[in-house]
C-alpha positions as CSV (number, residue, x, y, z in Angstrom):
1,M,10.4,-23.6,-2.4
2,T,9.9,-22.5,0.9
3,T,9.0,-25.4,3.2
4,P,5.6,-25.6,5.0
5,L,5.7,-24.2,8.3
6,R,4.8,-26.7,11.7
7,K,2.2,-26.5,13.0
8,D,3.1,-24.9,15.9
9,A,5.5,-22.7,14.2
10,A,2.2,-21.6,12.0
11,R,0.4,-20.5,15.1
12,N,3.3,-18.9,16.6
13,W,4.1,-16.8,13.5
14,N,0.0,-16.6,12.9
15,R,-0.2,-15.0,17.0
16,I,3.4,-12.5,15.9
17,V,1.6,-11.1,12.9
18,A,-1.8,-10.4,14.3
19,V,-0.4,-8.7,17.6
20,A,2.4,-7.0,15.4
21,R,-0.9,-5.8,13.1
22,A,-2.8,-4.8,16.3
23,L,0.3,-2.6,17.1
24,V,0.9,-1.0,13.8
25,D,-2.9,-0.1,13.9
26,Q,-2.4,1.3,17.0
27,G,0.3,3.4,15.7
28,T,2.7,1.6,18.3
29,P,6.4,1.2,16.8
30,L,7.4,-2.4,16.5
31,Q,10.0,-3.7,19.1
32,L,10.8,-7.4,18.4
33,N,10.7,-7.7,22.3
34,D,7.6,-6.4,22.7
35,V,6.1,-8.2,19.8
36,A,7.0,-11.3,22.1
37,G,5.8,-10.2,25.3
38,R,2.5,-9.2,23.7
39,A,2.1,-12.1,21.6
40,G,3.5,-15.0,25.0
41,L,6.1,-15.8,23.0
42,G,9.5,-16.6,23.7
43,V,11.4,-13.5,22.0
44,G,14.3,-16.2,20.5
45,T,10.3,-17.7,18.8
46,V,9.7,-14.1,17.2
47,Y,13.8,-13.9,15.9
48,R,13.5,-17.1,14.4
49,H,10.2,-15.8,12.6
50,F,11.3,-12.0,11.8
51,A,15.5,-11.2,12.3
52,T,14.0,-7.7,12.3
53,P,11.1,-5.1,12.9
54,E,11.2,-3.7,9.3
55,A,11.2,-8.0,7.9
56,L,7.5,-8.0,10.7
57,L,6.9,-4.7,9.5
58,E,6.6,-5.6,5.6
59,T,5.3,-9.0,6.4
60,V,2.3,-7.2,8.1
61,A,1.9,-4.6,4.9
62,T,2.3,-7.7,2.1
63,P,-1.6,-8.4,2.4
64,C,-2.7,-5.0,1.8
65,L,0.7,-4.2,-1.4
66,E,-0.8,-7.9,-2.8
67,A,-4.3,-6.4,-3.1
68,L,-2.9,-3.3,-4.6
69,T,-1.2,-4.8,-6.9
70,D,-4.7,-7.3,-7.7
71,H,-6.3,-4.3,-8.6
72,G,-3.5,-2.6,-10.6
73,R,-3.4,-5.9,-12.9
74,Q,-7.2,-5.7,-13.1
75,A,-7.4,-1.8,-13.7
76,L,-5.1,-3.0,-16.7
77,T,-7.8,-5.2,-18.8
78,D,-10.3,-2.3,-18.4
79,A,-11.0,-1.0,-21.6
80,D,-11.5,3.1,-20.5
81,P,-7.6,4.3,-19.7
82,W,-9.2,7.1,-17.3
83,R,-11.6,5.1,-15.2
84,A,-8.9,2.6,-15.1
85,L,-6.3,4.8,-13.5
86,E,-9.3,6.7,-11.7
87,G,-10.1,3.7,-9.6
88,F,-6.6,2.4,-9.3
89,L,-5.8,6.0,-8.0
90,F,-9.0,5.7,-5.5
91,R,-7.8,2.2,-4.1
92,T,-4.3,3.0,-3.6
93,V,-5.8,6.9,-1.4
94,E,-7.3,4.1,0.4
95,A,-5.2,1.7,1.2
96,Q,-2.8,4.6,2.2
97,V,-5.8,5.9,4.6
98,T,-6.9,3.1,6.0
99,D,-3.6,0.6,6.5
100,P,-0.8,2.1,8.9
101,S,1.8,-0.1,7.5
102,L,1.7,0.6,3.8
103,A,3.3,4.1,3.7
104,P,6.5,3.4,6.4
105,V,6.8,0.1,3.5
106,T,6.6,2.1,0.6
107,A,8.5,4.5,1.8
108,A,11.7,2.7,2.7
109,A,14.9,3.0,0.8
110,T,15.2,-0.5,1.0
111,D,13.5,-3.7,1.5
112,T,14.0,-6.7,3.6
113,L,11.8,-9.2,2.4
114,P,12.6,-9.8,-1.5
115,R,8.7,-10.2,-1.6
116,T,8.6,-6.6,-0.2
117,T,10.8,-5.6,-3.3
118,E,8.5,-8.1,-6.2
119,L,5.6,-6.1,-5.0
120,K,6.7,-2.1,-4.9
121,E,8.4,-2.5,-8.3
122,T,4.9,-4.8,-9.5
123,L,3.2,-1.7,-7.9
124,R,5.5,1.3,-10.3
125,T,5.5,-0.6,-13.3
126,V,1.0,-1.0,-13.1
127,G,0.7,2.4,-12.0
128,T,3.6,3.3,-15.1
129,A,1.3,1.5,-17.1
130,L,-2.0,2.9,-16.1
131,L,-1.1,6.8,-16.6
132,D,1.0,5.7,-20.3
133,R,-2.4,4.4,-21.3
134,A,-4.0,7.5,-20.0
135,H,-1.8,9.4,-21.6
136,D,-1.9,8.2,-25.0
137,A,-5.9,7.8,-24.6
138,G,-5.6,11.8,-24.8
139,A,-7.6,11.5,-21.0
140,V,-4.5,13.0,-18.4
141,R,-2.6,15.8,-18.8
142,R,0.3,15.4,-20.8
143,D,2.6,17.3,-18.2
144,L,2.0,15.0,-15.7
145,T,4.2,12.1,-14.7
146,A,3.9,8.4,-12.9
147,T,6.8,10.2,-10.5
148,D,4.1,13.0,-10.2
149,L,1.7,10.3,-8.5
150,I,3.9,9.4,-5.6
151,P,4.3,12.6,-4.0
152,L,0.7,13.5,-5.0
153,M,-0.7,10.7,-3.4
154,C,1.0,10.4,-0.5
155,G,-0.2,14.2,0.1
156,I,-3.5,13.6,-0.2
157,A,-3.0,10.8,2.8
158,H,-0.9,13.2,4.6
159,A,-3.9,16.0,4.2
160,V,-6.1,13.2,5.5
161,N,-3.7,12.3,8.1
162,V,-3.4,16.0,9.7
163,H,-7.6,16.5,8.4
164,G,-8.2,12.8,11.1
165,G,-11.9,11.2,11.7
166,T,-13.1,7.9,11.8
167,P,-11.6,5.3,9.2
168,A,-14.6,5.8,7.4
169,A,-14.4,9.4,7.5
170,R,-11.0,9.2,6.7
171,V,-11.4,7.3,3.7
172,D,-14.4,10.0,2.2
173,T,-12.2,12.1,3.1
174,A,-9.5,10.8,1.0
175,H,-11.9,10.6,-1.5
176,R,-12.8,14.3,-1.8
177,Y,-9.2,15.5,-2.4
178,L,-8.4,12.7,-4.7
179,A,-11.4,13.4,-6.9
180,A,-10.5,17.3,-6.6
181,L,-7.1,16.4,-7.5
182,L,-8.2,13.9,-10.6
183,E,-10.7,16.9,-11.8
184,G,-7.4,19.1,-13.0
185,L,-6.1,15.5,-14.2
186,H,-8.0,14.8,-16.3
187,T,-8.6,16.5,-19.7
188,T,-10.7,15.8,-22.7
189,P,-9.3,13.6,-25.9
190,Q,-9.7,15.8,-29.0
191,R,-11.2,14.4,-32.0
192,A,-9.2,13.8,-35.4
């Protein structure tokens, strides 16, 4: 169980995370000294909260990872396996093209924070379960594996990043690209 932060410490933590979020959204690499200066805090204060830039980046990505895992768990309750998988993939690609903290955190071979590891493992488990359900229903190509989904989704996100545009245009482009991919993956269940 973690001890709640004092009010001033909580304020500093929130300020550090807000500055880091803004820097990540601008495409600026996180450097703890830079974050401290922009947050108007001492370097030691930032280091007390976040020992490494990776820990800070993972903290910035946590709300997105939590939202994706929550959506995935909810998708598992959908009675239609194809709709559940499709909805989860659409939500995932939206997150990939709107939250620049997500790609480096999910691509990292090791995690700094245990919570990050937990969320990434849950996402993999949920994604695999959704794909397995779609396979069992005969709604998706049999040769598609869970390990195929990650590079396919990353490929869409990369293509959208190359294409550029406003955030809304990027989401629209991601939806178009994913719809085209899903059309190629979707099958019609055979009747017995």
